[in-house]
C-alpha positions as CSV (number, residue, x, y, z in Angstrom):
1,M,6.3,-34.5,-11.3
2,E,5.4,-31.7,-8.9
3,T,4.9,-28.2,-10.3
4,E,4.9,-24.9,-8.3
5,L,3.8,-21.5,-9.4
6,L,5.5,-19.0,-7.1
7,I,4.2,-15.4,-7.4
8,V,5.8,-12.5,-5.7
9,D,3.1,-9.8,-5.2
10,R,4.6,-6.3,-5.1
11,D,1.3,-4.7,-4.0
12,Q,2.4,-3.8,-0.4
13,E,-0.6,-1.5,0.3
14,E,-3.1,-4.3,0.0
15,K,-1.1,-7.2,1.3
16,S,0.5,-5.6,4.3
17,E,0.2,-2.6,6.4
18,Q,3.8,-2.7,7.4
19,V,6.4,-0.7,5.6
20,S,9.7,-2.5,5.3
21,A,13.1,-2.1,3.8
22,A,11.9,-4.3,0.9
23,D,9.5,-1.7,-0.4
24,E,12.0,-0.1,-2.7
25,M,13.6,-3.3,-4.0
26,K,13.8,-3.8,-7.7
27,K,11.7,-6.5,-9.3
28,D,14.7,-8.7,-10.1
29,Q,15.9,-8.4,-6.5
30,L,12.5,-9.5,-5.2
31,E,12.4,-12.5,-7.5
32,A,16.0,-13.5,-6.6
33,R,15.2,-13.3,-2.9
34,A,12.1,-15.4,-3.4
35,I,14.1,-18.1,-5.2
36,A,16.8,-18.1,-2.6
37,C,14.2,-18.5,0.1
38,R,12.6,-21.4,-1.7
39,V,16.0,-23.1,-2.3
40,E,16.7,-22.8,1.4
41,E,13.3,-24.3,2.3
42,L,13.8,-27.3,-0.2
43,V,17.2,-28.2,1.3
44,Q,16.2,-27.7,5.0
45,S,13.0,-29.7,4.5
46,R,15.1,-32.5,3.0
47,F,12.8,-32.7,-0.1
48,Q,13.1,-36.2,-1.5
49,I,14.3,-36.9,-5.1
50,F,15.0,-40.1,-6.9
51,D,18.7,-40.9,-7.3
52,K,19.3,-42.8,-10.6
53,S,22.7,-44.1,-9.6
54,S,21.6,-45.6,-6.2
55,R,18.0,-46.2,-7.4
56,Q,16.5,-44.9,-4.2
57,F,15.2,-41.6,-2.8
58,R,17.5,-39.2,-1.1
59,P,17.3,-35.6,0.2
60,V,17.8,-32.9,-2.4
61,E,21.3,-31.2,-2.5
62,Y,22.3,-27.8,-3.9
63,R,23.9,-29.5,-6.9
64,D,20.4,-30.9,-7.9
65,I,18.9,-27.4,-8.3
66,V,19.3,-25.4,-11.5
67,I,17.9,-21.9,-12.1
68,L,16.9,-21.2,-15.8
69,S,16.5,-17.7,-17.2
70,R,15.8,-16.3,-20.7
71,S,18.8,-14.1,-20.3
72,M,21.5,-13.5,-17.6
73,T,20.6,-9.9,-16.8
74,S,19.5,-10.9,-13.3
75,A,22.5,-13.0,-12.5
76,T,24.1,-10.3,-10.3
77,D,20.9,-10.0,-8.2
78,M,20.6,-13.8,-8.0
79,E,24.2,-14.1,-6.8
80,E,23.6,-11.5,-4.1
81,A,20.4,-13.1,-2.9
82,M,22.1,-16.5,-2.6
83,R,25.0,-14.9,-0.7
84,E,22.6,-13.4,1.8
85,R,21.4,-16.9,2.8
86,D,24.9,-18.5,2.5
87,I,23.8,-20.7,-0.4
88,P,26.7,-21.9,-2.6
89,F,26.0,-20.5,-6.1
90,Y,27.6,-20.8,-9.5
91,V,26.9,-18.8,-12.6
92,S,29.0,-18.7,-15.7
93,S,28.8,-15.0,-16.3
94,Q,31.0,-12.6,-18.3
95,T,29.8,-9.5,-16.5
96,G,29.8,-7.9,-13.1
97,Y,33.5,-7.7,-12.3
98,F,34.0,-4.0,-12.7
99,E,30.7,-3.4,-10.8
100,A,32.0,-5.3,-7.7
101,I,32.6,-2.6,-5.1
102,E,36.0,-3.9,-4.0
103,V,37.3,-3.9,-7.5
104,A,35.9,-0.4,-8.2
105,I,37.7,0.9,-5.1
106,M,41.0,-0.6,-6.1
107,I,40.8,0.7,-9.6
108,S,40.1,4.2,-8.3
109,L,43.1,3.9,-6.0
110,L,45.3,2.8,-8.9
111,K,44.1,5.8,-10.9
112,L,45.1,8.1,-8.0
113,V,48.6,6.5,-7.9
114,D,48.9,7.3,-11.6
115,N,47.4,10.8,-11.3
116,P,46.1,12.2,-8.0
117,Y,44.4,15.1,-9.8
118,Q,41.2,13.1,-10.5
119,D,38.3,14.3,-8.4
120,I,36.0,11.3,-8.7
121,P,38.5,8.6,-8.0
122,L,39.9,10.7,-5.1
123,A,36.6,11.1,-3.5
124,S,35.8,7.4,-4.0
125,V,39.0,6.3,-2.2
126,L,38.7,8.8,0.6
127,R,35.1,7.8,1.3
128,S,35.9,4.0,1.1
129,P,36.6,1.8,4.1
130,I,40.4,2.2,3.4
131,F,40.4,5.8,4.7
132,G,36.9,6.1,6.0
133,L,36.2,9.8,5.5
134,T,32.6,11.0,6.0
135,E,30.6,13.1,3.6
136,E,30.9,16.1,6.0
137,E,34.7,15.7,6.0
138,L,34.8,15.7,2.2
139,A,32.7,18.8,2.2
140,Q,35.2,20.5,4.6
141,I,38.0,19.8,2.1
142,R,36.0,21.2,-0.8
143,L,35.2,24.4,1.2
144,Q,38.9,24.8,1.8
145,K,39.3,25.4,-2.0
146,K,36.0,25.8,-3.7
147,Q,37.5,26.0,-7.2
148,G,40.1,23.9,-8.8
149,Y,41.2,20.3,-8.2
150,F,40.0,18.5,-5.1
151,F,43.5,17.2,-4.5
152,A,44.8,20.8,-4.4
153,G,42.2,21.6,-1.8
154,L,43.3,18.5,0.2
155,Q,46.9,19.6,0.2
156,E,46.0,23.1,1.2
157,Y,43.8,21.8,4.1
158,V,46.7,19.8,5.5
159,Q,49.0,22.8,5.4
160,E,46.6,25.2,7.0
161,N,44.8,23.1,9.6
162,G,45.9,20.9,12.5
163,D,42.7,19.0,13.4
164,A,41.9,15.3,13.3
165,L,40.9,15.4,9.7
166,S,44.2,17.0,8.8
167,E,46.0,14.1,10.4
168,K,44.0,11.6,8.4
169,L,44.7,13.4,5.2
170,S,48.4,13.7,6.0
171,E,48.5,9.9,6.5
172,F,46.8,9.5,3.1
173,L,49.3,11.7,1.4
174,T,52.2,9.8,2.9
175,M,50.9,6.5,1.7
176,L,50.1,7.9,-1.7
177,K,53.6,9.2,-2.2
178,K,55.0,5.8,-1.2
179,W,52.8,4.0,-3.8
180,R,53.6,6.6,-6.5
181,D,57.4,6.1,-5.9
182,L,56.9,2.3,-5.9
183,S,54.9,2.4,-9.2
184,I,58.0,4.0,-10.9
185,R,60.5,1.4,-9.6
186,E,58.6,-1.8,-9.3
187,S,56.2,-3.9,-11.4
188,L,52.4,-3.5,-11.4
189,T,51.9,-6.7,-9.4
190,A,54.4,-5.6,-6.8
191,L,52.5,-2.3,-6.4
192,I,49.1,-4.0,-6.0
193,S,50.6,-6.5,-3.5
194,Q,52.0,-3.6,-1.5
195,I,48.7,-1.7,-1.5
196,Y,46.9,-4.8,-0.2
197,E,49.5,-5.2,2.6
198,D,49.5,-1.5,3.6
199,T,45.7,-1.0,3.6
200,Q,44.7,-4.5,4.9
201,F,41.9,-4.1,2.4
202,Y,42.1,-7.8,1.3
203,E,41.6,-9.0,4.8
204,F,38.8,-6.4,5.4
205,V,36.6,-7.6,2.4
206,G,37.1,-11.2,3.6
207,G,35.1,-10.4,6.7
208,L,32.2,-9.0,4.7
209,S,29.2,-10.9,3.3
210,G,30.4,-13.0,0.4
211,G,34.0,-12.4,1.6
212,K,35.5,-15.4,-0.3
213,T,34.2,-14.0,-3.6
214,R,35.4,-10.5,-2.8
215,Q,38.9,-11.8,-2.0
216,A,38.8,-13.8,-5.2
217,N,38.0,-10.7,-7.1
218,L,41.0,-8.9,-5.6
219,R,43.2,-11.8,-6.4
220,A,41.9,-11.8,-10.0
221,L,42.9,-8.1,-10.3
222,Y,46.4,-9.0,-9.2
223,E,46.6,-11.9,-11.6
224,R,45.1,-9.9,-14.5
225,A,47.7,-7.2,-13.9
226,G,50.4,-9.8,-14.1
227,Q,49.0,-11.2,-17.3
228,Y,48.9,-7.7,-18.8
229,E,52.6,-7.1,-18.0
230,K,53.5,-10.2,-19.9
231,T,52.4,-8.4,-23.1
232,A,54.4,-5.7,-24.9
233,F,52.4,-3.0,-23.0
234,R,53.6,-2.3,-19.4
235,G,53.1,0.2,-16.7
236,L,50.3,1.5,-14.5
237,F,49.2,4.2,-16.9
238,R,48.7,1.7,-19.8
239,F,46.9,-0.8,-17.6
240,I,44.4,1.8,-16.4
241,R,43.8,2.9,-20.0
242,F,43.2,-0.7,-20.9
243,I,40.6,-1.1,-18.2
244,E,38.9,2.2,-19.2
245,R,38.7,1.1,-22.9
246,L,37.0,-2.1,-21.7
247,E,34.4,-0.1,-19.8
248,L,34.0,2.4,-22.6
249,R,33.2,-0.4,-25.0
250,G,30.7,-2.0,-22.6
251,E,32.9,-5.0,-22.2
252,D,33.2,-6.6,-18.8
253,L,34.8,-9.6,-17.1
254,G,33.1,-12.3,-15.0
255,T,33.5,-12.1,-11.3
256,A,36.0,-14.5,-9.8
257,K,34.6,-17.9,-8.9
258,T,35.4,-19.6,-5.6
259,L,33.3,-22.6,-6.4
260,G,33.3,-24.8,-9.5
261,E,30.4,-26.0,-11.5
262,K,30.9,-29.6,-10.4
263,E,30.8,-28.8,-6.7
264,D,27.7,-28.8,-4.5
265,V,26.3,-25.5,-5.7
266,V,23.1,-24.1,-7.1
267,R,23.7,-23.4,-10.8
268,M,22.2,-20.7,-13.0
269,M,22.2,-20.9,-16.8
270,T,20.2,-19.7,-19.8
271,I,17.4,-21.7,-21.2
272,H,19.3,-22.1,-24.5
273,A,22.3,-23.6,-22.6
274,S,20.0,-26.2,-20.9
275,K,18.9,-27.8,-24.2
276,G,19.3,-31.6,-24.1
277,L,20.0,-31.5,-20.3
278,E,17.7,-32.6,-17.4
279,F,17.9,-31.7,-13.7
280,P,16.1,-33.0,-10.6
281,V,14.8,-29.6,-9.6
282,V,14.4,-26.7,-12.1
283,I,13.5,-23.1,-11.2
284,L,12.4,-21.0,-14.1
285,T,12.7,-17.3,-13.3
286,G,11.6,-14.2,-15.2
287,L,8.0,-15.3,-16.1
288,N,7.0,-11.7,-15.9
289,R,9.7,-10.4,-18.2
290,K,8.3,-8.7,-21.3
291,F,9.0,-10.3,-24.7
292,N,11.5,-8.4,-26.8
293,R,9.4,-6.5,-29.5
294,R,12.1,-4.1,-30.6
295,D,12.3,-5.5,-34.1
296,I,8.5,-5.4,-34.4
297,T,8.0,-1.8,-33.3
298,A,10.6,-0.3,-35.7
299,K,9.3,2.3,-38.2
300,T,10.7,0.2,-41.0
301,L,10.3,-3.6,-41.2
302,L,11.9,-6.2,-43.5
303,D,10.5,-9.6,-44.2
304,K,11.8,-12.4,-46.5
305,D,8.3,-13.0,-47.9
306,F,6.7,-9.5,-47.8
307,G,9.8,-7.4,-48.4
308,F,10.1,-3.8,-47.1
309,A,7.4,-2.1,-45.1
310,A,7.3,1.4,-43.7
311,S,4.9,3.8,-42.1
312,Y,3.4,6.7,-44.1
313,T,4.2,10.3,-43.2
314,N,1.9,13.2,-44.2
315,T,4.3,16.1,-44.5
316,E,1.6,18.7,-44.7
317,K,-0.3,17.6,-41.6
318,R,2.9,16.3,-39.9
319,I,1.5,13.0,-38.9
320,T,2.7,9.5,-39.3
321,Y,0.6,6.3,-39.4
322,P,1.1,2.7,-40.3
323,T,0.4,1.3,-43.8
324,I,-1.4,-1.9,-44.7
325,M,1.9,-3.5,-45.6
326,Q,3.5,-2.5,-42.3
327,R,0.5,-3.9,-40.4
328,A,0.8,-7.2,-42.3
329,V,4.6,-7.5,-41.7
330,K,4.1,-6.6,-38.1
331,A,1.4,-9.2,-37.6
332,K,3.6,-11.9,-39.3
333,K,6.7,-11.0,-37.2
334,T,4.6,-11.0,-34.0
335,R,3.4,-14.5,-34.7
336,E,7.0,-15.7,-35.5
337,M,8.3,-14.0,-32.3
338,L,5.6,-15.6,-30.2
339,A,6.2,-19.0,-31.8
340,E,9.9,-18.8,-30.9
341,E,9.2,-17.7,-27.4
342,M,6.8,-20.6,-27.0
343,R,9.5,-23.0,-28.2
344,V,11.9,-21.5,-25.7
345,L,9.3,-21.9,-22.9
346,Y,8.7,-25.6,-23.9
347,V,12.5,-26.2,-23.5
348,A,12.4,-24.7,-20.0
349,L,9.4,-26.6,-18.9
350,T,10.8,-30.0,-20.0
351,R,14.1,-29.8,-18.2
352,A,12.8,-30.9,-14.8
353,E,12.8,-34.5,-13.6
354,E,11.3,-34.3,-10.1
355,K,10.1,-30.7,-9.5
356,L,9.5,-27.6,-11.6
357,I,9.1,-24.2,-9.9
358,L,7.9,-21.3,-12.0
359,V,8.6,-17.8,-10.5
360,G,7.2,-14.5,-11.5
361,T,6.7,-11.0,-10.0
362,V,3.4,-9.1,-10.5
363,P,2.5,-5.5,-9.5
364,K,-0.9,-6.6,-8.2
365,W,-1.9,-10.2,-7.9
366,E,-5.6,-9.6,-7.7
367,E,-5.6,-7.9,-11.1
368,T,-3.3,-10.7,-12.6
369,L,-5.6,-13.4,-11.2
370,A,-8.7,-11.6,-12.8
371,H,-6.9,-11.8,-16.1
372,F,-6.3,-15.5,-15.7
373,L,-9.9,-16.2,-14.7
374,A,-11.2,-14.7,-17.9
375,V,-10.3,-18.0,-19.7
376,K,-11.1,-20.5,-16.9
377,D,-14.3,-21.8,-18.7
378,T,-12.5,-22.6,-22.0
379,E,-13.3,-26.2,-22.7
380,E,-10.8,-26.7,-25.5
381,T,-7.4,-28.1,-24.5
382,L,-5.7,-25.4,-26.6
383,L,-6.0,-21.9,-25.3
384,P,-7.9,-19.5,-27.7
385,A,-5.7,-17.9,-30.4
386,S,-6.6,-14.4,-29.1
387,T,-5.2,-15.4,-25.7
388,R,-2.0,-16.8,-27.1
389,L,-1.4,-13.9,-29.5
390,S,-2.1,-11.2,-26.8
391,A,0.5,-12.6,-24.4
392,S,3.4,-10.3,-23.5
393,T,5.1,-12.6,-20.9
394,Y,5.5,-16.3,-20.2
395,L,3.3,-15.7,-17.2
396,D,0.4,-14.8,-19.5
397,W,0.5,-18.3,-21.1
398,V,1.3,-20.2,-17.9
399,G,-1.3,-18.5,-15.8
400,C,-4.1,-18.9,-18.4
401,A,-3.2,-22.6,-18.7
402,F,-2.9,-23.2,-14.9
403,V,-6.2,-21.5,-14.1
404,R,-8.1,-24.6,-15.5
405,H,-6.2,-27.0,-13.3
406,P,-8.4,-28.3,-10.4
407,D,-5.8,-27.3,-7.8
408,F,-5.4,-23.7,-9.0
409,L,-8.5,-21.9,-7.7
410,R,-8.7,-24.1,-4.7
411,Q,-5.4,-22.5,-3.6
412,T,-5.9,-18.9,-4.9
413,V,-9.5,-18.0,-4.0
414,S,-11.8,-19.2,-1.2
415,S,-14.9,-19.9,-3.3
416,G,-15.8,-20.9,-6.8
417,S,-13.3,-23.7,-7.3
418,E,-16.1,-26.2,-8.0
419,T,-17.1,-24.2,-11.1
420,V,-13.8,-24.6,-12.8
421,S,-14.0,-26.3,-16.2
422,S,-10.8,-28.2,-15.5
423,L,-9.1,-30.5,-17.9
424,P,-7.9,-34.0,-16.9
425,T,-4.3,-34.1,-15.7
426,A,-2.0,-36.1,-13.5
427,M,0.2,-33.1,-12.7
428,K,0.2,-31.9,-9.1
429,L,0.1,-28.1,-8.9
430,K,0.9,-25.9,-6.0
431,V,0.4,-22.1,-6.1
432,A,2.1,-19.8,-3.6
433,V,1.7,-16.0,-3.4
434,L,4.5,-14.2,-1.5
435,T,4.6,-10.6,-0.3
436,Q,7.8,-8.5,-0.2
437,E,8.4,-9.1,3.5
438,M,8.1,-12.9,3.2
439,V,11.2,-13.0,0.9
440,M,13.4,-10.9,3.2
441,P,16.4,-12.5,4.9
442,A,15.7,-13.4,8.6
443,T,18.0,-10.6,10.0
444,E,16.3,-7.8,8.0
445,K,12.8,-9.2,8.8
446,A,13.6,-9.3,12.5
447,E,14.8,-5.7,12.5
448,S,11.8,-4.6,10.6
449,D,9.4,-6.5,12.8
450,N,11.0,-5.1,16.0
451,F,10.9,-1.6,14.7
452,M,7.2,-1.9,13.7
453,K,6.3,-3.4,17.1
454,E,7.8,-0.4,18.8
455,V,6.0,2.0,16.6
456,Q,2.6,0.2,16.9
457,G,3.0,0.1,20.7
458,F,3.7,3.9,20.8
459,Q,7.1,3.2,22.3
460,A,10.0,5.7,22.0
461,V,12.2,4.9,19.0
462,P,15.9,5.7,19.5
463,I,17.1,8.4,17.1
464,G,20.2,7.2,15.4
465,K,22.8,9.1,13.4
466,D,20.9,8.5,10.2
467,T,17.6,9.7,11.7
468,A,19.2,12.9,13.0
469,E,20.7,13.6,9.6
470,I,17.4,13.1,7.9
471,A,15.7,15.5,10.4
472,K,18.5,18.1,9.7
473,I,17.9,17.8,6.0
474,L,14.1,18.2,6.4
475,K,14.5,21.3,8.5
476,F,16.8,23.0,6.0
477,V,15.5,26.2,4.4
478,Y,16.9,27.1,1.0
479,P,18.3,30.6,1.3
480,H,17.6,31.5,-2.4
481,E,13.9,30.4,-2.5
482,T,12.8,33.7,-4.1
483,E,15.1,33.2,-7.1
484,T,13.6,29.8,-7.9
485,G,10.5,31.5,-9.2
486,I,12.5,33.6,-11.7
487,Y,13.3,31.9,-15.0
488,S,15.8,33.1,-17.6
489,K,12.9,33.3,-20.1
490,Q,9.2,33.8,-19.3
491,S,6.0,34.6,-21.1
492,V,4.1,37.8,-20.4
493,T,1.1,35.8,-19.3
494,E,3.1,33.8,-16.8
495,L,4.5,37.0,-15.3
496,K,1.0,38.3,-15.0
497,R,0.1,35.2,-13.1
498,Q,2.8,35.9,-10.6
499,F,1.4,39.3,-9.8
500,Q,-2.3,38.4,-9.5
501,I,-4.6,35.4,-9.1
502,Q,-6.4,34.4,-12.2
503,D,-9.9,32.9,-12.3
504,S,-11.3,30.4,-14.7
505,F,-12.7,33.1,-17.0
506,S,-9.2,34.4,-18.0
507,D,-8.0,34.1,-21.6
508,D,-4.6,32.5,-21.2
509,R,-3.6,31.6,-24.7
510,F,0.0,32.9,-24.3
511,V,0.7,30.4,-21.6
512,Q,1.0,27.8,-24.4
513,T,4.7,28.6,-24.5
514,L,4.9,26.7,-21.1
515,K,2.0,24.3,-21.4
516,G,2.6,23.1,-25.0
517,A,0.6,23.8,-28.1
518,S,-3.2,23.4,-28.0
519,L,-3.9,20.5,-30.4
520,E,-7.0,20.1,-32.5
521,R,-9.7,18.3,-30.7
522,P,-10.4,14.8,-32.2
523,K,-13.6,14.8,-34.3
524,F,-15.4,12.2,-32.0
525,L,-14.9,14.7,-29.2
526,Q,-16.0,17.7,-31.2
527,A,-19.4,16.3,-31.7
528,E,-19.9,15.6,-28.0
529,K,-18.4,18.5,-26.1
530,K,-18.4,22.3,-26.3
531,L,-15.2,24.3,-27.0
532,T,-13.3,25.5,-24.0
533,S,-12.8,29.2,-23.3
534,T,-9.2,28.9,-24.5
535,E,-10.2,27.2,-27.7
536,I,-12.8,29.9,-28.4
537,G,-10.3,32.6,-27.7
538,T,-7.7,31.1,-30.0
539,A,-10.3,30.8,-32.8
540,M,-11.3,34.4,-32.4
541,H,-7.7,35.6,-32.6
542,T,-7.2,33.5,-35.7
543,V,-10.2,35.2,-37.4
544,M,-9.1,38.7,-36.4
545,Q,-5.7,38.0,-37.9
546,A,-7.3,36.9,-41.2
547,I,-9.7,39.8,-41.8
548,P,-8.7,41.9,-44.8
549,L,-8.1,45.6,-44.0
550,D,-8.6,47.0,-47.4
551,A,-12.2,48.1,-46.4
552,P,-14.3,48.0,-43.2
553,P,-15.8,44.5,-42.9
554,T,-19.6,43.9,-43.0
555,K,-21.6,41.1,-41.5
556,E,-21.9,39.4,-44.9
557,S,-18.2,39.7,-45.6
558,L,-17.3,38.2,-42.2
559,I,-19.7,35.3,-42.7
560,Q,-18.1,34.6,-46.1
561,L,-14.6,34.8,-44.5
562,L,-15.6,32.2,-41.8
563,A,-16.9,29.8,-44.5
564,K,-13.7,30.2,-46.5
565,M,-11.5,29.5,-43.4
566,V,-13.5,26.3,-42.8
567,D,-12.9,25.2,-46.4
568,E,-9.2,25.9,-46.0
569,E,-9.2,24.0,-42.7
570,K,-8.1,27.0,-40.8
571,L,-11.2,26.7,-38.6
572,T,-13.4,23.8,-37.7
573,E,-17.2,23.9,-38.2
574,I,-17.7,23.9,-34.4
575,E,-15.2,26.8,-34.0
576,K,-17.1,28.7,-36.8
577,Q,-20.4,28.3,-34.9
578,A,-18.8,29.6,-31.7
579,I,-17.7,32.9,-33.3
580,Q,-20.2,35.7,-33.2
581,V,-19.7,38.1,-36.1
582,E,-21.6,40.8,-34.3
583,Q,-18.9,41.0,-31.7
584,I,-16.2,41.4,-34.3
585,Q,-18.1,43.9,-36.3
586,A,-18.7,46.0,-33.2
587,F,-14.9,46.4,-32.8
588,F,-14.6,47.9,-36.3
589,D,-17.5,50.3,-35.5
590,T,-15.4,51.8,-32.7
591,K,-13.2,54.9,-33.3
592,L,-10.1,52.7,-32.8
593,G,-11.4,50.1,-35.3
594,Q,-12.0,52.7,-37.9
595,A,-8.4,54.0,-37.4
596,L,-7.2,50.7,-38.9
597,F,-8.2,52.1,-42.3
598,D,-6.2,55.3,-41.8
599,P,-3.5,55.4,-44.6
600,T,-1.1,57.3,-42.3
601,S,-0.7,54.3,-40.0
602,Q,1.1,51.0,-40.5
603,I,-0.9,48.1,-39.2
604,K,0.8,45.0,-37.7
605,R,-1.0,42.0,-36.3
606,E,0.2,39.2,-34.0
607,V,3.6,40.9,-33.3
608,P,6.0,38.6,-31.4
609,F,8.7,40.1,-29.2
610,V,11.4,39.2,-26.8
611,Y,12.4,41.8,-24.3
612,Q,15.1,41.9,-21.6
613,I,14.3,43.3,-18.1
614,P,16.1,43.1,-14.7
615,A,15.0,40.3,-12.4
616,R,14.1,42.8,-9.7
617,E,11.4,44.3,-11.9
618,I,9.7,40.9,-11.9
619,N,10.3,40.2,-8.2
620,P,11.4,43.0,-5.9
621,G,12.6,40.5,-3.4
622,A,15.1,39.0,-5.8
623,K,18.8,39.1,-4.7
624,T,20.1,39.2,-8.3
625,D,19.9,41.7,-11.1
626,S,20.4,39.0,-13.8
627,P,18.4,39.8,-17.0
628,V,15.2,37.9,-17.7
629,L,13.9,37.5,-21.3
630,V,10.2,38.3,-21.5
631,Q,8.4,36.7,-24.5
632,G,5.0,37.7,-25.7
633,V,2.7,38.5,-28.7
634,V,0.9,41.8,-29.2
635,D,-2.4,41.3,-31.1
636,L,-2.4,44.6,-32.9
637,I,-0.3,47.7,-33.2
638,L,-0.8,50.9,-35.2
639,V,2.5,52.4,-36.0
640,Y,2.5,56.2,-36.8
641,A,5.4,58.4,-37.7
642,D,6.0,59.6,-34.1
643,H,4.0,57.2,-31.9
644,V,2.5,53.8,-31.5
645,I,-0.9,52.5,-30.4
646,L,-1.3,48.9,-29.1
647,V,-4.5,46.8,-28.9
648,D,-5.0,43.5,-27.2
649,Y,-8.2,41.4,-27.7
650,K,-9.8,39.6,-24.8
651,T,-12.5,36.9,-24.7
652,D,-13.2,37.0,-21.0
653,R,-16.8,36.1,-20.1
654,I,-17.7,39.4,-18.5
655,R,-21.5,39.6,-18.8
656,E,-22.2,36.4,-16.9
657,K,-19.9,37.2,-14.1
658,Y,-20.1,40.9,-13.3
659,S,-23.3,42.8,-12.4
660,S,-22.3,46.2,-13.8
661,R,-20.0,47.5,-16.5
662,E,-18.1,49.7,-14.1
663,S,-17.1,46.9,-11.7
664,A,-16.2,44.7,-14.7
665,M,-13.9,47.3,-16.3
666,M,-12.3,48.0,-12.9
667,E,-11.5,44.3,-12.4
668,M,-10.2,43.9,-16.0
669,K,-7.9,47.0,-15.6
670,K,-6.4,45.5,-12.5
671,R,-6.0,42.1,-14.1
672,Y,-4.3,43.1,-17.3
673,E,-2.4,46.2,-16.1
674,V,0.9,44.3,-15.7
675,Q,0.5,42.6,-19.1
676,L,0.0,45.9,-21.1
677,K,2.7,47.6,-19.1
678,L,5.2,45.0,-20.3
679,Y,3.8,45.3,-23.8
680,R,4.3,49.0,-23.7
681,Q,7.9,48.8,-22.4
682,A,8.8,46.2,-25.0
683,L,7.4,48.2,-28.0
684,E,8.9,51.4,-26.9
685,S,12.3,49.8,-26.6
686,I,12.1,47.9,-29.9
687,L,10.4,50.5,-32.1
688,E,12.0,53.5,-30.3
689,K,8.7,55.3,-30.3
690,P,6.4,56.2,-27.5
691,V,3.2,54.2,-27.0
692,T,0.6,56.9,-26.6
693,G,-2.4,54.5,-26.3
694,A,-2.9,51.0,-24.9
695,Y,-6.3,49.4,-25.3
696,L,-8.1,46.3,-24.4
697,Y,-11.1,45.2,-26.5
698,F,-13.6,42.7,-24.8
699,F,-15.6,40.8,-27.4
700,D,-18.1,39.5,-24.9
701,S,-19.3,43.0,-23.6
702,Q,-18.1,44.9,-26.7
703,D,-16.2,47.3,-24.5
704,L,-13.0,49.2,-25.4
705,L,-10.9,49.9,-22.3
706,E,-7.9,52.3,-22.3
707,L,-5.1,51.7,-19.9
């Protein structure tokens, strides 16, 4: 028996310099096109198979080829790929009917006949080939009546305009009225038949790719409507509700079949459905599809032997981690799942009589090949347990097994094939690696090749309608660009950033409201790296918040406080070492620091606030006065009977950057002026008292700056 490993390499950058229409194709589409291409090659090359009935060799036919898959999720893509190459195809599927474009258009049209005041079905029908309106024409209708139902705007457009679009819409309204009248008098099947006749839609879809299937789908809609009317429920409204309930429940109907399973067709079925059957040529698709581990990755696991297993949650530290029992159950279930997948793979590999083709898609073939080569020197027939247990796809098993075949490296790499520790086998192996362009249909490939030849030859490329439209979109300038930088809620630090450029020495701890919380550094990193400026600033603010204000702190009391905070896990040891108590004590030696112990004032630390200001105060160029919520935290305020004093701590590294104190303070004043202005406005508005003093204290230089 001949075996092929067919790999579709999606790494377009390394495999080809050309950019084609296939670049954005989904993985399933690529694989389906590769299979369709290989089927076409087999039939056209008259590949010989042994006919048991005549006991002689004959050319392969479509009926001899069967595609096997773990599931039928790719059946729609496979059917489309076969249709592109005019290959007769049969799949027993119970999905895809409502997704067929011709069915979707007709259902939308029936919804309009029932109730024209439905915007989405109306736009769908007008944009469809039945009436052929462009996107620009739909926009014209909406501009006629920006609010309200689209149908009302359509009627208003017809009444107030006399252009070509108005004539199209008038014709649409005439036909819609005719169908609505018919739906009241006649049966549902009569209505559908009349719509087919009036629109010529049935004939139109027959001329498209896969026209027979599309017409069969429309016939099926007619027949299913007739079957529905034979029940106790009748009428267009109830039929539409019936279809909507099917879609809501996720139920679907199989697309109509124009070919039977017994005809000369390529068949597709699940691996489970193929048990006990054999076929001349078998193509196994989906080698790269990940195993389903949903049951294994659940937070709670059940096992008939081990019982119940769950993860452990530490409510104080707010962390969750697996328990020993959960690990044991997970390991057991993983082995059971892999064993079942291996049994399924065995069934698939033993269905072929003459030729077996294994198909998979990989993101980068070179990396996948390197993974296979890691086990090429294994001398045992059975792959190592670690290799088998670490597999996540069929391709992991198949590739690691095939890499020891004498034909594998000879076809995949140019050197080193003599060093393969291959095992004796009579199986013939062929390996083919395809790029995205190689699996494209001939028409698309020819168009892509011609276009690239013109570009590479520096020839003028004609600008089509689509190209002109793209150029128009790229040149568009959004008229409200200024407003995009204004948010409904912003932090004080973020507003400060908008007014001035910040350098790497700035203390930006308030921007955490936008960046996300600063998490504790893992211990293995704490031992190797120094704290960042932000981490030091956060630690310093944490200490300032914890200092008791019953008496002026001393150096000894501050050292004791730091040790206590480490014991209580409020600080780490490395944070403690980064804090210089002399800088903190220097603040309390200032006149402002001593005022904290004045009994006539009320001291508040880490005071959060949310304050509303007009958008134009943030950005004078804004065209709106919509309110913006400003959020911030004031480090310290002293509240007196008739006034307030605010203080903000800063950990900027001043001494190592500025040559003189005067230049440093001038720069700091410029940097934080906006921030303290917003603090002042917020406190005066909330506390209804004037802020008579606003100060910045810089720990690094031990300077107190009044703004």
